[in-house]
C-alpha positions, 0 to 999 in steps of 0.5 A: 559467477560471483556477479550472478550470485550477487544479482540473485541475492539482491533480487531475492532479498528485494522481493522479500522486503516488498512482500513483507511490506505488503503483508503488513498493510494487509494485516493492519486493516485499519489503514486508510489508503489515499490512492494516487488519484486522491480517493480515500479507501477504508477496508470496506471499500471495493477497491481497498485490496486493489489499491497498490500505490497509496499514502496511508493514514490512520483515520479517514478524517486525516485522509480527507483533510489532506485533500482526498475524497470519498469513493463514489458509490 
């Protein structure tokens, strides 16, 4: 019984931390996201909200200088 409760607590808190991190990114719409495919997305990009695996940058220039590229139009 203790193992089940422990597993439940670990899963519960893990989910809360993941949601908190995702919420922080949504609140800070100035974050530039460089996707795993190397595309730099700002908050005006069609794929901004869909991009889940990314490295964040403060500016588009920083993202592009790191080897990223602009999305195709």
